[in-house]
N, CA and C atoms as a LAMMPS dump frame, in Angstrom:
ITEM: TIMESTEP
0
ITEM: NUMBER OF ATOMS
555
ITEM: BOX BOUNDS ff ff ff
-5.0000000000000000e+02 5.0000000000000000e+02
-5.0000000000000000e+02 5.0000000000000000e+02
-5.0000000000000000e+02 5.0000000000000000e+02
ITEM: ATOMS id mol type element x y z
1 1 1 N 14.879 -4.053 -13.842
2 1 2 C 13.61 -4.408 -13.235
3 1 3 C 12.974 -3.131 -12.699
4 2 1 N 11.806 -2.776 -13.171
5 2 2 C 11.122 -1.568 -12.765
6 2 3 C 9.996 -1.932 -11.818
7 3 1 N 10.181 -1.636 -10.547
8 3 2 C 9.167 -1.946 -9.544
9 3 3 C 8.327 -0.708 -9.298
10 4 1 N 7.088 -0.944 -8.877
11 4 2 C 6.187 0.159 -8.587
12 4 3 C 5.443 -0.165 -7.305
13 5 1 N 5.296 0.843 -6.434
14 5 2 C 4.51 0.672 -5.223
15 5 3 C 3.395 1.704 -5.232
16 6 1 N 2.318 1.458 -4.487
17 6 2 C 1.183 2.364 -4.485
18 6 3 C 1.105 3.191 -3.226
19 7 1 N 0.688 4.433 -3.355
20 7 2 C 0.464 5.323 -2.229
21 7 3 C -0.795 6.134 -2.491
22 8 1 N -1.413 6.663 -1.42
23 8 2 C -2.552 7.55 -1.638
24 8 3 C -2.085 8.857 -2.273
25 9 1 N -2.938 9.476 -3.089
26 9 2 C -2.606 10.785 -3.653
27 9 3 C -2.556 11.808 -2.533
28 10 1 N -1.555 12.671 -2.541
29 10 2 C -1.42 13.714 -1.533
30 10 3 C -1.137 15.022 -2.256
31 11 1 N -1.87 16.04 -1.92
32 11 2 C -1.661 17.349 -2.523
33 11 3 C -1.157 18.306 -1.447
34 12 1 N -0.273 19.222 -1.827
35 12 2 C 0.284 20.179 -0.877
36 12 3 C -0.687 21.326 -0.679
37 13 1 N -0.915 21.689 0.582
38 13 2 C -1.625 22.908 0.903
39 13 3 C -0.533 23.955 1.093
40 14 1 N -0.349 24.829 0.13
41 14 2 C 0.782 25.759 0.163
42 14 3 C 0.679 26.761 1.312
43 15 1 N -0.447 26.839 1.986
44 15 2 C -0.618 27.78 3.084
45 15 3 C -0.283 27.177 4.435
46 16 1 N 0.13 25.92 4.472
47 16 2 C 0.47 25.304 5.753
48 16 3 C 1.528 24.241 5.539
49 17 1 N 1.957 23.62 6.634
50 17 2 C 2.947 22.55 6.573
51 17 3 C 2.286 21.186 6.466
52 18 1 N 0.97 21.121 6.305
53 18 2 C 0.263 19.853 6.311
54 18 3 C -0.132 19.443 4.899
55 19 1 N -0.352 18.158 4.724
56 19 2 C -0.766 17.617 3.439
57 19 3 C -2.219 17.182 3.528
58 20 1 N -2.943 17.34 2.433
59 20 2 C -4.326 16.893 2.352
60 20 3 C -4.326 15.537 1.678
61 21 1 N -4.905 14.533 2.321
62 21 2 C -4.886 13.174 1.79
63 21 3 C -6.166 12.903 1.017
64 22 1 N -6.037 12.305 -0.126
65 22 2 C -7.168 11.848 -0.92
66 22 3 C -7.032 10.337 -0.997
67 23 1 N -7.774 9.617 -0.151
68 23 2 C -7.612 8.174 -0.032
69 23 3 C -8.349 7.393 -1.11
70 24 1 N -9.012 8.079 -2.021
71 24 2 C -9.778 7.364 -3.026
72 24 3 C -8.863 6.775 -4.091
73 25 1 N -7.962 7.58 -4.616
74 25 2 C -7.094 7.115 -5.702
75 25 3 C -5.731 6.719 -5.155
76 26 1 N -5.122 5.764 -5.802
77 26 2 C -3.772 5.364 -5.437
78 26 3 C -2.845 5.76 -6.575
79 27 1 N -1.658 6.225 -6.204
80 27 2 C -0.656 6.604 -7.182
81 27 3 C 0.483 5.61 -7.093
82 28 1 N 1.005 5.219 -8.227
83 28 2 C 2.137 4.305 -8.256
84 28 3 C 3.434 5.094 -8.184
85 29 1 N 4.346 4.666 -7.296
86 29 2 C 5.652 5.298 -7.17
87 29 3 C 6.673 4.409 -7.852
88 30 1 N 7.276 4.885 -8.923
89 30 2 C 8.338 4.079 -9.542
90 30 3 C 9.55 3.99 -8.616
91 31 1 N 10.37 2.986 -8.815
92 31 2 C 11.619 2.864 -8.075
93 31 3 C 12.672 3.633 -8.871
94 32 1 N 13.241 4.66 -8.264
95 32 2 C 14.197 5.522 -8.95
96 32 3 C 15.624 5.129 -8.606
97 33 1 N 16.536 5.412 -9.515
98 33 2 C 17.947 5.095 -9.313
99 33 3 C 18.714 6.242 -8.66
100 34 1 N 18.268 7.482 -8.871
101 34 2 C 19.048 8.621 -8.385
102 34 3 C 18.21 9.55 -7.512
103 35 1 N 18.934 10.339 -6.728
104 35 2 C 18.327 11.374 -5.9
105 35 3 C 17.537 12.342 -6.781
106 36 1 N 18.139 12.775 -7.889
107 36 2 C 17.491 13.73 -8.783
108 36 3 C 16.186 13.212 -9.36
109 37 1 N 16.146 11.918 -9.718
110 37 2 C 14.907 11.324 -10.242
111 37 3 C 13.818 11.336 -9.175
112 38 1 N 14.184 10.947 -7.942
113 38 2 C 13.192 10.948 -6.848
114 38 3 C 12.686 12.363 -6.594
115 39 1 N 13.618 13.306 -6.494
116 39 2 C 13.246 14.687 -6.202
117 39 3 C 12.339 15.257 -7.289
118 40 1 N 12.698 15.06 -8.531
119 40 2 C 11.893 15.573 -9.644
120 40 3 C 10.483 14.992 -9.626
121 41 1 N 10.36 13.678 -9.408
122 41 2 C 9.045 13.034 -9.405
123 41 3 C 8.18 13.562 -8.268
124 42 1 N 8.765 13.698 -7.072
125 42 2 C 7.977 14.142 -5.922
126 42 3 C 7.582 15.613 -6.032
127 43 1 N 8.424 16.43 -6.646
128 43 2 C 8.036 17.829 -6.867
129 43 3 C 6.766 17.863 -7.718
130 44 1 N 6.759 17.104 -8.8
131 44 2 C 5.578 17.053 -9.675
132 44 3 C 4.389 16.421 -8.956
133 45 1 N 4.65 15.349 -8.208
134 45 2 C 3.572 14.637 -7.516
135 45 3 C 2.886 15.516 -6.469
136 46 1 N 3.638 16.424 -5.863
137 46 2 C 3.076 17.338 -4.86
138 46 3 C 2.535 18.613 -5.509
139 47 1 N 2.433 18.624 -6.825
140 47 2 C 1.922 19.786 -7.572
141 47 3 C 2.696 21.066 -7.27
142 48 1 N 3.998 20.943 -7.207
143 48 2 C 4.873 22.095 -7.019
144 48 3 C 5.7 22.295 -8.281
145 49 1 N 6.24 23.488 -8.421
146 49 2 C 7.239 23.735 -9.453
147 49 3 C 8.595 23.775 -8.766
148 50 1 N 9.654 23.686 -9.563
149 50 2 C 10.996 23.801 -8.982
150 50 3 C 11.145 25.148 -8.282
151 51 1 N 10.613 26.191 -8.884
152 51 2 C 10.727 27.532 -8.304
153 51 3 C 10.011 27.609 -6.955
154 52 1 N 8.796 27.025 -6.882
155 52 2 C 8.042 27.045 -5.617
156 52 3 C 8.791 26.289 -4.525
157 53 1 N 9.312 25.098 -4.856
158 53 2 C 10.057 24.334 -3.854
159 53 3 C 11.313 25.087 -3.44
160 54 1 N 12.002 25.695 -4.393
161 54 2 C 13.219 26.441 -4.074
162 54 3 C 12.923 27.558 -3.072
163 55 1 N 11.822 28.282 -3.279
164 55 2 C 11.442 29.355 -2.361
165 55 3 C 11.121 28.785 -0.981
166 56 1 N 10.337 27.691 -0.931
167 56 2 C 9.961 27.087 0.351
168 56 3 C 11.172 26.551 1.114
169 57 1 N 12.176 26.077 0.39
170 57 2 C 13.359 25.478 1.013
171 57 3 C 14.427 26.526 1.302
172 58 1 N 14.409 27.628 0.561
173 58 2 C 15.403 28.678 0.768
174 58 3 C 16.658 28.501 -0.067
175 59 1 N 16.498 27.948 -1.262
176 59 2 C 17.62 27.819 -2.198
177 59 3 C 17.198 28.447 -3.52
178 60 1 N 18.159 28.677 -4.38
179 60 2 C 17.841 29.203 -5.702
180 60 3 C 17.316 28.098 -6.611
181 61 1 N 16.44 28.471 -7.538
182 61 2 C 15.909 27.485 -8.479
183 61 3 C 17.014 26.872 -9.333
184 62 1 N 18.034 27.643 -9.772
185 62 2 C 19.122 27.01 -10.536
186 62 3 C 19.871 25.947 -9.717
187 63 1 N 20.064 26.21 -8.422
188 63 2 C 20.741 25.221 -7.563
189 63 3 C 19.891 23.955 -7.434
190 64 1 N 18.585 24.124 -7.307
191 64 2 C 17.685 22.973 -7.223
192 64 3 C 17.712 22.185 -8.534
193 65 1 N 17.736 22.882 -9.653
194 65 2 C 17.805 22.23 -10.956
195 65 3 C 19.112 21.439 -11.096
196 66 1 N 20.209 21.971 -10.585
197 66 2 C 21.497 21.259 -10.624
198 66 3 C 21.416 19.963 -9.818
199 67 1 N 20.725 19.992 -8.685
200 67 2 C 20.535 18.773 -7.877
201 67 3 C 19.743 17.732 -8.659
202 68 1 N 18.67 18.168 -9.285
203 68 2 C 17.808 17.25 -10.031
204 68 3 C 18.564 16.616 -11.198
205 69 1 N 19.37 17.405 -11.874
206 69 2 C 20.109 16.891 -13.034
207 69 3 C 21.35 16.095 -12.638
208 70 1 N 21.684 16.066 -11.335
209 70 2 C 22.845 15.305 -10.888
210 70 3 C 24.164 16.024 -11.071
211 71 1 N 24.129 17.304 -11.354
212 71 2 C 25.361 18.08 -11.541
213 71 3 C 25.932 18.572 -10.222
214 72 1 N 25.109 18.567 -9.191
215 72 2 C 25.549 18.937 -7.852
216 72 3 C 25.403 17.697 -6.989
217 73 1 N 26.451 17.338 -6.258
218 73 2 C 26.476 16.064 -5.529
219 73 3 C 25.39 15.955 -4.468
220 74 1 N 25.331 16.896 -3.568
221 74 2 C 24.374 16.808 -2.458
222 74 3 C 23.9 18.203 -2.077
223 75 1 N 22.68 18.296 -1.557
224 75 2 C 22.221 19.594 -1.048
225 75 3 C 22.853 19.866 0.321
226 76 1 N 22.842 21.126 0.722
227 76 2 C 23.277 21.458 2.084
228 76 3 C 22.312 20.805 3.065
229 77 1 N 22.807 20.472 4.245
230 77 2 C 22.002 19.741 5.234
231 77 3 C 20.71 20.481 5.575
232 78 1 N 20.796 21.772 5.832
233 78 2 C 19.607 22.539 6.191
234 78 3 C 18.573 22.551 5.084
235 79 1 N 19.036 22.729 3.851
236 79 2 C 18.121 22.741 2.706
237 79 3 C 17.507 21.36 2.504
238 80 1 N 18.31 20.321 2.707
239 80 2 C 17.82 18.958 2.528
240 80 3 C 16.717 18.634 3.533
241 81 1 N 16.926 19.013 4.792
242 81 2 C 15.917 18.75 5.83
243 81 3 C 14.62 19.492 5.497
244 82 1 N 14.718 20.746 5.081
245 82 2 C 13.52 21.509 4.7
246 82 3 C 12.818 20.861 3.508
247 83 1 N 13.626 20.387 2.542
248 83 2 C 13.074 19.736 1.355
249 83 3 C 12.243 18.519 1.761
250 84 1 N 12.791 17.713 2.669
251 84 2 C 12.074 16.52 3.143
252 84 3 C 10.778 16.903 3.836
253 85 1 N 10.824 17.955 4.658
254 85 2 C 9.614 18.393 5.369
255 85 3 C 8.555 18.901 4.403
256 86 1 N 8.958 19.74 3.468
257 86 2 C 8.004 20.312 2.512
258 86 3 C 7.362 19.215 1.669
259 87 1 N 8.164 18.241 1.24
260 87 2 C 7.644 17.165 0.39
261 87 3 C 7.016 16.028 1.197
262 88 1 N 7.191 16.042 2.531
263 88 2 C 6.619 14.99 3.378
264 88 3 C 7.313 13.653 3.19
265 89 1 N 8.622 13.685 2.944
266 89 2 C 9.373 12.46 2.672
267 89 3 C 10.382 12.166 3.77
268 90 1 N 10.704 10.893 3.906
269 90 2 C 11.754 10.475 4.833
270 90 3 C 13.114 10.78 4.203
271 91 1 N 14.055 11.334 4.974
272 91 2 C 15.38 11.659 4.427
273 91 3 C 16.093 10.457 3.815
274 92 1 N 15.997 9.281 4.452
275 92 2 C 16.668 8.077 3.931
276 92 3 C 16.134 7.708 2.551
277 93 1 N 14.855 7.918 2.372
278 93 2 C 14.267 7.615 1.068
279 93 3 C 14.754 8.609 0.019
280 94 1 N 14.654 9.899 0.337
281 94 2 C 14.977 10.906 -0.671
282 94 3 C 16.445 10.829 -1.087
283 95 1 N 17.355 10.662 -0.146
284 95 2 C 18.777 10.671 -0.498
285 95 3 C 19.249 9.351 -1.101
286 96 1 N 18.813 8.203 -0.533
287 96 2 C 19.317 6.896 -0.978
288 96 3 C 18.254 6.007 -1.622
289 97 1 N 16.99 6.356 -1.49
290 97 2 C 15.928 5.507 -2.034
291 97 3 C 15.611 4.319 -1.146
292 98 1 N 15.95 4.395 0.142
293 98 2 C 15.75 3.275 1.066
294 98 3 C 14.525 3.484 1.947
295 99 1 N 13.799 2.4 2.194
296 99 2 C 12.671 2.411 3.116
297 99 3 C 11.439 3.072 2.529
298 100 1 N 10.412 3.257 3.387
299 100 2 C 9.183 3.901 2.927
300 100 3 C 9.464 5.339 2.502
301 101 1 N 8.749 5.806 1.517
302 101 2 C 8.978 7.152 0.993
303 101 3 C 8.476 8.228 1.949
304 102 1 N 7.264 8.062 2.411
305 102 2 C 6.635 9.149 3.148
306 102 3 C 6.857 9.053 4.646
307 103 1 N 7.03 10.226 5.241
308 103 2 C 7.206 10.316 6.683
309 103 3 C 5.85 10.134 7.354
310 104 1 N 5.841 9.43 8.47
311 104 2 C 4.619 9.241 9.241
312 104 3 C 4.677 10.152 10.453
313 105 1 N 3.663 10.977 10.623
314 105 2 C 3.594 11.843 11.783
315 105 3 C 2.759 11.126 12.837
316 106 1 N 3.442 10.435 13.762
317 106 2 C 2.739 9.654 14.77
318 106 3 C 1.901 10.529 15.698
319 107 1 N 2.23 11.802 15.808
320 107 2 C 1.457 12.692 16.675
321 107 3 C 0.028 12.852 16.17
322 108 1 N -0.192 12.675 14.874
323 108 2 C -1.526 12.837 14.311
324 108 3 C -2.319 11.536 14.309
325 109 1 N -1.692 10.43 14.713
326 109 2 C -2.38 9.141 14.725
327 109 3 C -3.003 8.884 16.086
328 110 1 N -4.095 8.126 16.1
329 110 2 C -4.644 7.679 17.372
330 110 3 C -3.725 6.584 17.904
331 111 1 N -3.898 6.204 19.161
332 111 2 C -3.071 5.149 19.745
333 111 3 C -3.145 3.854 18.956
334 112 1 N -4.358 3.455 18.574
335 112 2 C -4.532 2.219 17.815
336 112 3 C -3.882 2.323 16.439
337 113 1 N -4.033 3.472 15.773
338 113 2 C -3.407 3.657 14.461
339 113 3 C -1.888 3.55 14.561
340 114 1 N -1.306 4.183 15.576
341 114 2 C 0.151 4.123 15.756
342 114 3 C 0.605 2.692 16.02
343 115 1 N -0.162 1.948 16.831
344 115 2 C 0.185 0.549 17.093
345 115 3 C 0.126 -0.272 15.809
346 116 1 N -0.895 -0.041 14.988
347 116 2 C -1.006 -0.768 13.72
348 116 3 C 0.158 -0.451 12.783
349 117 1 N 0.557 0.817 12.728
350 117 2 C 1.693 1.194 11.878
351 117 3 C 2.955 0.499 12.363
352 118 1 N 3.194 0.501 13.68
353 118 2 C 4.393 -0.158 14.219
354 118 3 C 4.339 -1.662 13.983
355 119 1 N 3.173 -2.267 14.164
356 119 2 C 3.023 -3.702 13.91
357 119 3 C 3.298 -4.001 12.442
358 120 1 N 2.712 -3.214 11.568
359 120 2 C 2.885 -3.403 10.132
360 120 3 C 4.352 -3.283 9.728
361 121 1 N 5.041 -2.271 10.236
362 121 2 C 6.452 -2.075 9.885
363 121 3 C 7.342 -3.158 10.464
364 122 1 N 6.916 -3.771 11.551
365 122 2 C 7.732 -4.8 12.18
366 122 3 C 7.582 -6.181 11.576
367 123 1 N 6.632 -6.361 10.67
368 123 2 C 6.442 -7.679 10.067
369 123 3 C 7.65 -8.049 9.214
370 124 1 N 8.052 -9.329 9.27
371 124 2 C 9.304 -9.717 8.613
372 124 3 C 9.268 -9.83 7.096
373 125 1 N 8.147 -10.036 6.494
374 125 2 C 8.174 -10.191 5.039
375 125 3 C 6.88 -9.711 4.397
376 126 1 N 6.947 -9.538 3.1
377 126 2 C 5.807 -9.002 2.349
378 126 3 C 4.572 -9.887 2.409
379 127 1 N 4.759 -11.194 2.492
380 127 2 C 3.602 -12.096 2.529
381 127 3 C 2.762 -11.839 3.775
382 128 1 N 3.42 -11.637 4.904
383 128 2 C 2.669 -11.367 6.135
384 128 3 C 2.001 -10.001 6.069
385 129 1 N 2.671 -9.042 5.469
386 129 2 C 2.051 -7.728 5.311
387 129 3 C 0.803 -7.838 4.439
388 130 1 N 0.914 -8.571 3.343
389 130 2 C -0.24 -8.758 2.457
390 130 3 C -1.389 -9.427 3.201
391 131 1 N -1.076 -10.458 3.99
392 131 2 C -2.112 -11.161 4.752
393 131 3 C -2.781 -10.217 5.743
394 132 1 N -2.001 -9.392 6.416
395 132 2 C -2.559 -8.438 7.367
396 132 3 C -3.467 -7.44 6.649
397 133 1 N -3.035 -6.931 5.51
398 133 2 C -3.86 -5.975 4.772
399 133 3 C -5.165 -6.601 4.304
400 134 1 N -5.1 -7.845 3.876
401 134 2 C -6.318 -8.545 3.453
402 134 3 C -7.261 -8.699 4.639
403 135 1 N -6.722 -9.1 5.804
404 135 2 C -7.548 -9.251 7.003
405 135 3 C -8.166 -7.923 7.427
406 136 1 N -7.372 -6.862 7.419
407 136 2 C -7.88 -5.549 7.818
408 136 3 C -8.958 -5.088 6.84
409 137 1 N -8.714 -5.251 5.547
410 137 2 C -9.693 -4.865 4.534
411 137 3 C -10.983 -5.66 4.697
412 138 1 N -10.843 -6.951 4.927
413 138 2 C -12.011 -7.808 5.109
414 138 3 C -12.817 -7.359 6.335
415 139 1 N -12.136 -7.119 7.446
416 139 2 C -12.83 -6.698 8.666
417 139 3 C -13.506 -5.346 8.461
418 140 1 N -12.822 -4.444 7.799
419 140 2 C -13.401 -3.129 7.545
420 140 3 C -14.649 -3.245 6.679
421 141 1 N -14.542 -3.987 5.599
422 141 2 C -15.685 -4.14 4.699
423 141 3 C -16.861 -4.815 5.388
424 142 1 N -16.579 -5.765 6.249
425 142 2 C -17.637 -6.514 6.922
426 142 3 C -18.356 -5.642 7.939
427 143 1 N -17.611 -4.796 8.655
428 143 2 C -18.23 -4.026 9.725
429 143 3 C -18.731 -2.664 9.279
430 144 1 N -18.2 -2.136 8.184
431 144 2 C -18.544 -0.762 7.842
432 144 3 C -19.841 -0.622 7.059
433 145 1 N -20.11 -1.504 6.134
434 145 2 C -21.244 -1.241 5.256
435 145 3 C -22.4 -2.221 5.397
436 146 1 N -22.113 -3.465 5.704
437 146 2 C -23.16 -4.473 5.725
438 146 3 C -23.617 -4.845 4.33
439 147 1 N -22.946 -4.306 3.315
440 147 2 C -23.282 -4.616 1.93
441 147 3 C -22.254 -5.603 1.386
442 148 1 N -22.653 -6.452 0.472
443 148 2 C -21.691 -7.389 -0.112
444 148 3 C -20.573 -6.658 -0.861
445 149 1 N -19.356 -7.142 -0.695
446 149 2 C -18.194 -6.631 -1.423
447 149 3 C -17.419 -7.823 -1.951
448 150 1 N -16.386 -7.542 -2.739
449 150 2 C -15.543 -8.631 -3.239
450 150 3 C -14.863 -9.348 -2.081
451 151 1 N -14.49 -8.596 -1.041
452 151 2 C -13.826 -9.208 0.107
453 151 3 C -14.815 -9.937 1.008
454 152 1 N -16.073 -9.52 0.989
455 152 2 C -17.09 -10.136 1.842
456 152 3 C -18.386 -10.258 1.037
457 153 1 N -18.526 -11.308 0.216
458 153 2 C -19.678 -11.414 -0.68
459 153 3 C -21.021 -11.559 0.016
460 154 1 N -21.029 -11.85 1.322
461 154 2 C -22.298 -12.005 2.037
462 154 3 C -22.601 -10.804 2.925
463 155 1 N -21.819 -9.719 2.792
464 155 2 C -22.095 -8.491 3.526
465 155 3 C -22.126 -8.666 5.023
466 156 1 N -21.268 -9.495 5.569
467 156 2 C -21.193 -9.713 7
468 156 3 C -22.135 -10.781 7.505
469 157 1 N -23.052 -11.234 6.672
470 157 2 C -24 -12.277 7.075
471 157 3 C -23.338 -13.643 6.972
472 158 1 N -23.905 -14.596 7.686
473 158 2 C -23.418 -15.967 7.603
474 158 3 C -23.779 -16.538 6.245
475 159 1 N -22.809 -17.144 5.564
476 159 2 C -23.126 -17.726 4.256
477 159 3 C -24.189 -18.803 4.39
478 160 1 N -25.028 -18.981 3.374
479 160 2 C -26.059 -20.017 3.454
480 160 3 C -25.419 -21.404 3.496
481 161 1 N -26.107 -22.324 4.168
482 161 2 C -25.621 -23.704 4.24
483 161 3 C -25.836 -24.378 2.902
484 162 1 N -24.95 -25.305 2.553
485 162 2 C -25.174 -26.033 1.303
486 162 3 C -26.43 -26.885 1.421
487 163 1 N -27.105 -27.184 0.31
488 163 2 C -28.329 -27.993 0.389
489 163 3 C -28.009 -29.386 0.923
490 164 1 N -28.989 -29.924 1.681
491 164 2 C -28.813 -31.267 2.24
492 164 3 C -29.007 -32.297 1.139
493 165 1 N -28.327 -33.402 1.292
494 165 2 C -28.459 -34.484 0.314
495 165 3 C -29.858 -35.072 0.408
496 166 1 N -30.465 -35.326 -0.729
497 166 2 C -31.812 -35.899 -0.785
498 166 3 C -31.676 -37.402 -0.961
499 167 1 N -32.448 -38.161 -0.137
500 167 2 C -32.401 -39.621 -0.262
501 167 3 C -33.161 -40.039 -1.507
502 168 1 N -32.565 -40.921 -2.223
503 168 2 C -33.183 -41.424 -3.439
504 168 3 C -34.191 -42.514 -3.079
505 169 1 N -35.319 -42.558 -3.781
506 169 2 C -36.327 -43.592 -3.528
507 169 3 C -36.083 -44.827 -4.378
508 170 1 N -35.232 -44.709 -5.355
509 170 2 C -34.926 -45.892 -6.174
510 170 3 C -33.752 -46.613 -5.557
511 171 1 N -33.782 -47.942 -5.702
512 171 2 C -32.708 -48.732 -5.134
513 171 3 C -31.593 -48.862 -6.154
514 172 1 N -30.413 -48.764 -5.648
515 172 2 C -29.247 -48.943 -6.507
516 172 3 C -29.061 -50.427 -6.764
517 173 1 N -28.573 -50.8 -7.927
518 173 2 C -28.352 -52.229 -8.195
519 173 3 C -27.315 -52.792 -7.238
520 174 1 N -27.538 -54.079 -6.873
521 174 2 C -26.605 -54.724 -5.955
522 174 3 C -25.325 -55.045 -6.71
523 175 1 N -24.21 -54.917 -6.035
524 175 2 C -22.959 -55.289 -6.684
525 175 3 C -22.917 -56.798 -6.884
526 176 1 N -22.197 -57.291 -7.872
527 176 2 C -22.124 -58.746 -8.09
528 176 3 C -21.559 -59.418 -6.855
529 177 1 N -22.091 -60.631 -6.591
530 177 2 C -21.641 -61.336 -5.385
531 177 3 C -20.232 -61.852 -5.596
532 178 1 N -19.601 -62.056 -4.526
533 178 2 C -18.211 -62.505 -4.576
534 178 3 C -18.13 -64.022 -4.466
535 179 1 N -19.122 -64.73 -4.985
536 179 2 C -19.105 -66.196 -4.931
537 179 3 C -18.05 -66.721 -5.882
538 180 1 N -17.452 -67.847 -5.473
539 180 2 C -16.472 -68.492 -6.342
540 180 3 C -17.222 -69.213 -7.451
541 181 1 N -16.731 -69.135 -8.661
542 181 2 C -17.393 -69.86 -9.754
543 181 3 C -17.275 -71.367 -9.543
544 182 1 N -18.32 -72.083 -9.934
545 182 2 C -18.304 -73.552 -9.803
546 182 3 C -17.326 -74.146 -10.797
547 183 1 N -16.66 -75.149 -10.304
548 183 2 C -15.756 -75.869 -11.202
549 183 3 C -16.436 -77.151 -11.626
550 184 1 N -16.413 -77.475 -12.885
551 184 2 C -17.023 -78.702 -13.398
552 184 3 C -16.012 -79.821 -13.321
553 185 1 N -16.511 -80.973 -12.885
554 185 2 C -15.634 -82.135 -12.757
555 185 3 C -15.61 -82.986 -13.934
């Protein structure tokens, strides 16, 4: 079973430790079976080469290639932590494939944003998360543009009332009476 999840495109600014977010396009993240598959995909996704990541992490490119190919069991702890920071990934995700892929820097979020992230992560199942995202999207679309969207076809305006029923001027035929039929003697 090949599952895919969506994330915003993120490109590495090689001159700093921060990532530039492009919220317009979404990228699908395949579910990987191995550490090497995850590492290889994220290196490409962050527009890095193995050599560039090796330099940023402080390991040799051949050693990094051995990790990707699965010939080396695990990276050294220090190199692994640097790798996660450079790629912007959570260690649990990169090593085991568990949980959300990307690390959230709560220091860069406003109070309300941080509360929403914590609320979202605390929801018990995907259905509630989907419902919350639909509600948030609907509220955003309604308040941000005032233009009709798929989520809000009336652009925040009250939908028109259905037309009132018009009284007919013709009389409907009377139903047959419920009289008992006469019996002949």
